[in-house]
N, C-alpha and C positions, 0 to 999 in steps of 0.2 A: 723510352720504354715505360709503359704505365705501371704503377705500383698497386698491388692489391690492397684495398682499404681494410683496415682492422680496427676494431673498437678500442678506444683509449681507456685505460684503467682509471677509474674515478676515485678509488679509495684504496689505501694501503693497509687498512685494518681488516683482519679476518676474525669474525666473532668466534669461530670454532677454535681459535688459538687459545682462548681463555678457558682453562680447564674448569670442570664443574666443581672440583674440590679445592681449587686454589683460592687464595685471598682475593677479595674484590679489588679491581684496579681503582686508582684515584679518578673520579669523574672529571672530565675536562670541560663540561658545559652543563647548562641547565635548560630545561624546556619550560614551556608555560607562556601565557600571554604577557604583554607589557603590564606594568603596575596599574595604570589607569583602567585598562580593560579587565584585569583581574579583580580590582575593587568593584567594578560594575557588575561582574559576574557573581561575586559574593553577595552583593546587595540584592541581585535578582533571586538568588537562592533564598535569602531571608524573606523576601516578598512572596515567593512561591510557597514557602512554609506557612506564611500567614494566610494566604488566600486559598490554598489547596489542602495541605495536610492538616492544618489546625481545625477547619470545619469538619473534616472527615474524622479526626480523633474526637472532637466534641460529640459528633453523632454516635460514635461507638461507645463513648462514656455514657451518653444519655440512655442508649438501649441497654447497656450493661447494668445501669442503676435501676431502670424501670422493669426490664425483663431480661435477667441474665440468660435464661434458656434460649430466648430468641437471638440474643447476641452471639451466644456460643454456636448456634447453628448457622446464622446468616454470614458472619464474618469469615469463618473458615470456608464456607461455600464460595464466597467471592475470591478468596485466596486460591482455592482449587481451580476456579475458572481461569485466573491469571496464570497459574502454573501450567494448565492445559494448553493455553495459547502459547506460552513460552516453549513448551515441548514441541508443539506443532511448528513453531518458528525454527527450533533447533533441527528438526527433521526435514525442514524445507518443504512443508506441506502448504505452500501459499495458495494453490488452487482450491484445496479443501477449506481453507479459512475464508476465501472469497465466497464460496458456495454455502458455507455453514449457516448464515442467516436465512437463506431460502429453505434449507432443510428444516431448520427449527420452525419457520413459519408454517410449512406444510404439515409438520407434526402437530403443532398447536391447533391448526384447523381440523385435522383429523380427530384429535381428542375432543374438541368442541362439538363436532358432529356426532360423535359417539355419545357424549353426555346429553345432547339435546334429544337424540333419538331414544334415550333411555327414560326420559321424563314422560309423565302421564299428562297429555295435553287435553284440555276440556273440549267439548263439542263446539264446532264452529270457530275455534281459536279466538273466542271473543273475551277471554279473561283479561283483566287489567294488568295482571302480573306479566303476562306474555308480551303485551305491547310496551309495558315499561322496560322490561329487559331488552326488547328489540331496540328501543330508542337509546338506551344506555350503550348497547353494542355499537350502534351507528355512530354515536358521539365519540366513543373510544377509537373507532377506526378512523374517523375524520381527524382527530387530534394526532394520532400516530402518522397519518398521511402527511399532515403539515410539518411534522418533525422528522420526515424521512431523510432529508438532506443533511441536517445537523447530526442525526444519529449515524448516517452512513459515513460522514467525514470523521466522526469520533471513532467509529469502529475501524476504519482503515488506518487511522493514526495509531491506534492501540495494537492492531494485529499485523500491520504491514511496515510501519515505520519505527516502532519501539524495539530496541534490541532485546535479545534473549535475556541478557544479564539484568537489564533494567526491569523487565517484567518479574523476574525472580525476586529482585530487591523490593518491588512494590508489594508482592505477596507477603514477603517477610515483614514489611512495615505494617501491613494490616494485622498480621498475627501479633506483632509486638504491641500495637495499639490496643488490641483486645486484652492481651496479658496485663498491660499496664492498667487498663480500666478495671479489670477484676481484682488486681492487687490493691488499687486505690479504694475499691469498695470494701475490701476485707480488712486492710490494715488501719490502725489508728492514724490520725493526721500527723502526729509528731514523728512516728516511725516512717511514714511516707516522706516527710521532709528530710529526715536523716538519710534515707535512701537517695533522694534527689541530690543532696549535697555530695554524697559519695560518687554518684554518676557524673556530676559536673567535674569533680576532681579527677576521676579517671579519664574523662574526655580531655581535660586540660593537659594531663600528663602525656597523652598521645600527641596533642598539638605541639607541645613544647619539644618533645623528642624528635618529631619529624622536622620541626624548624631548625633544630640544632644540626641535624644531618644535612638539611638543605643549605644552611649557611656555610658549612664546611666545604661544600662543592662550588663555592664562588669562583668563577674563572678569573676574577681580578686579583686574586691572591696567589702569590707564587708558591711552588711546592715546598720551598725551604721554610717560608713562614708557616705554612700549614703543618709541617712536621715539627716545627718548634712549638706551636700551640698544642699539638698532641702529646709532646714530650712532658708537659706539665703534669699530666695525669693519664694513667692507662685507660681510664673510662672515656676519655675524649676520642680515642681511636676506635674502641669497641664498646659503645655504650650499652648499658643494661636496660633494654626497652621495657621488659616486664617489671623490673624493679622500679623504674621511673613511674610507670602507670600505677603500680600498687602503692607507692609512696604518695603519689598525688591523690589517689582515692582515700588513703588514710588521712591526708591533710583535709580533704573535703568532709570526711566523716567527723573529724574533730571539730571543724567549724559547725557542722550540723548539730553536734551535741551541745556546743555552746549556745547556738541559736535556740534549741529546744529548752535549755535552761533559762535563757532570758525571757522567752515567751511564757513559761509556766511559773516563774517566780511570783509575779503579781497575783495571778489567779490561775491555779492549775486547772486544766481542762478535765472534763469527766473521764475521757479515755486515758489521760495520763494518771489520774488518781487510781483508776482500776488497774492500770499496769503496775504502778508502784505498790499497791496492796498485794498484787499477785506475786511480785518479786520479793518483797520484804516479809509478807505474811504477818504483818503486825499493824495495829491501828496507826502508829506513828511512822509508817514506812515511807510516806511521801517526803518527809523532811530528810530522811536518810538518803533516799535516792537523789534528791536535789543537792545534798551535800557532796555526793560522789561525782556528780556530773561535771563541775568545773575542772577538777584535776584530770579526769579522764579526757575531756575535750582538749585541754592544753597538752597532754601527752601525745594525743593523736596529731595535733597540729605541728608540734616540734618534730616528732618522729617522721611524719610524712614530708615535711619541708626538707629535712636533712637527708632522708632517703632518696627523694627525687633529685636533689642536688648531687649527692654522692654517685648515683647511677649515671649521671652525665658529666662528672668530673668537675663540678663547680660547687663550692660550699659557702662562699662569701656573697651576701646580697649586694646588688649593684645599684645604679642610679634609678630611682623610681620613674623619672620621666623617660629615660631610655627604655625601661621595661614596658611602659605603656605604649610607646611608639612601636617597638618591636613586637609587642603582643598583638596589636592589630595586624601587623604584617604577617605574623605567624598564622593567625586565623585565615587570612586571605590565601596564603600559600597552601594551607591544609585543605581548603575548600575548592581551589581552582587548579592545583597542579595536575597535569595530564598523566595518563599512563603511557610509559615509554618502554621500549624493549632493548634499545642499544646499551651495551654494557658500559660505555664511556660517558653516557648521559646519566645524570642523577636520577635515581629511582627511590621511591619511598621505602623505608627500612622494613616496615610491617607489610608483608606480602599481600594480605587480604585487604589492606587499605588502599592498594594501588588503583582499583577502579574508582572513578569519581562518583559513580552512583552509590557505592557502599559508604563513602564518606558523607555524601548528602543525606542518606538514610540514617546514618549514625548521628549526624547533627540534628536532624528532625526528631529523632527519638530522645536525645538529650533535652532539647527544647520542650518537647511534649511532657517529659517527666517533670521538669521544673514547673511548667504551667499547671499540670495536674495537682502537684503538691501545693501550689499557691491558692488554687480555687477550691480545693477539697474542703468539705465541712469539718469544723473542729470536733464535732461529736457525731459519730456514725449513728444512723437510725437503728434502734433496737427492735426486738420482736414486739409486735403490737399486743399479743396475748400476755407477754411478760409485763409490759407497761400497764395493761389494764389490771392485772392481778396485783401489781405493786401499788397502784393508785387507789384501789378499793380498800375500805376500812377493814380491819381484821374482824373475823367472825367471833362474837362473844357467845359462849354457850349460855342457855337459860339457867337460872338458879334452880337447884333441886327442890321439888315439891314435897312437903312433908304431909303425911296423912293426918287428917283431923277427925275428931270425934264430935259430932254435933248431936245434942239431945233431940229426940224426935218431936217432943212437944213444941220446941221452938220452931222447928221446920213447919209444923202445922200452923202455928201463929203467923209465920212469915207468909204462908200460902194464903191465909185468910186476909191479912192486912195488905198484902202486895208489897211489903218492904223486904229488903234483903235480910237474911238471917244474921248478918254481922252486926246490925244495929241492935239486936236483942241479946246477942251473946257477949258483947264487949269488944274492946279493941284487940284483945289477944287473938281473936279469931278473924280479924280483918285481913283481906288479901294483901300480900306484900307488894310494894310498888316495884314496877319493872325497872331493871338496871339499864340505864341508857348506854348505848354503845359509844365508845370513845370517838370523838370527832377526829377526822383526819386533819393533819396539820395543813393550815391554809398556805397555798403556794401562790406566789405572785404571778399575776396574769402576764404571760409572755406574749408580746405583740407578734402578729403573724410575720412581719417583715424584720424581726430582730436579727436573724441570721442571714438575711438576704443580702446579696452582693449587687450593688448598683452597676449601671452601665460603665461608669468610669473605673470601678474596681475590676470589672471583667476585662476591659481594654488594657488596664495596667498590668493585670496578672497574666493575661494570655499573650499580649503582643509586645509590651515594652520590657517587662522584667526578665523573662527568660533569656533573650540575647544579652541583656546587660549582665545577668548572673554568669553566663559562660565567659564573657569578656573579662569580668572581674576575677573569676577563678583562674583564667589563663594568666592574668597579671600577677596574682599572688603566687601561683605555682612556679612561674618562670621569673620570679624576682631576682634570682641569682643566675639562672641559665640564659635568659634572653639578653641581658646586657653583656654577658661574657662572650657569647657567640656572635650576636648581632654587632656589638661594638668592635669586635676584632675583624670580622669578615665583611661586614656591610658598610662600615665607615671608610670612606676613601682616605688614603694616606696623603699627607701634605707633600707637595713637590719638594724634592731635595735641592738644596742650593749648591751650585757649582763652586 
């Protein structure tokens, strides 16, 4: 007698059994590519930042410096276009997206015909302007025709293959780049450097926190050892993510204060001098501000370091070599860990960091902040009218003229002889010499390329130093956390002797 075939149960875990308010279960496994593939993916992200986002951010900064109004209009318009495409993708309007270029082309042709018909054309159409415009139009159409295939492929890749969330992240990255460019144009260079240090510290705090949670979910460590590790500090089981990020940001801000102090001690920049005078309101305010900066920076560094360690349950610094090795592993894990839904597979603690596109955009924003602070000019350009009025010599009022009484006989003699009357009346009636205006203090001629940055400086400041700064900040912030978690969960145990 034949038996009716039934499907075999492949899993004994029911996700609905995990209550929404219950404590999260211990993860039994971790997702993600192998270490070699993850490292390659992280390097691809850094190369993509250098080749794609960095030129885009440089262009936004250029337009914001030359024409802020144009940048404020153009960049949000591009972000609105990306958000519109994302909304169409979310509503599954794929047919409309495919026909949208044709609709736009027809609309542009109609607008062009209306514009041409409204022009006053000379008789016989023999004007040179008409033929010149016609030739330019033909050249533009021919160039666009030759670029039809690349433009079509790019349009399909953006509208049909890019996910909805990635389009929203790209629009947010454009707006963040514009905001960073406007902030860099308005703030002094040392304030922008302090902000970039704080951003690096906060980013490093997120990286270290997520690595600690990832290391705790190692499947090679038994549950008994994991519970023993968590029993040493209550923060090891329930870490304070916000406290760790704020402590790391305070650590970075303290380093930024110390860096600003070191760069302004030999020769304070004009922006720093103006800031010190505005704060102290005294002529000797620069020295007072410089004297306060080292203690303030040291307090920020110590407080941030201890706060980040206390939030994750570690207070004692570990081996620097282990911190460097686990720091690179933490960056790779932060950049490449995928988004998973299974409750028994490790997930990132911060919910909004789970999409990889968000972490990539956050990394690019941190790198762009550091690059902008490194290549920003030390002295912001001031108003041209103010500079002209400051450079011109002060106006000197003419001396007051005293009335003089000249005898009429001498005036008649002067008219006859043709000599001025002062020669006949004596030196007391001679005209007073004009008071010369005080000469402006001579300023040393500044060469045109004194503040220019060479090609090597641009490459160093835009490509090499930003990733290095993030890596160094992760190392210092995680000097106590990375060896503690990585050394316990990622170091294989020696085999036990029988």
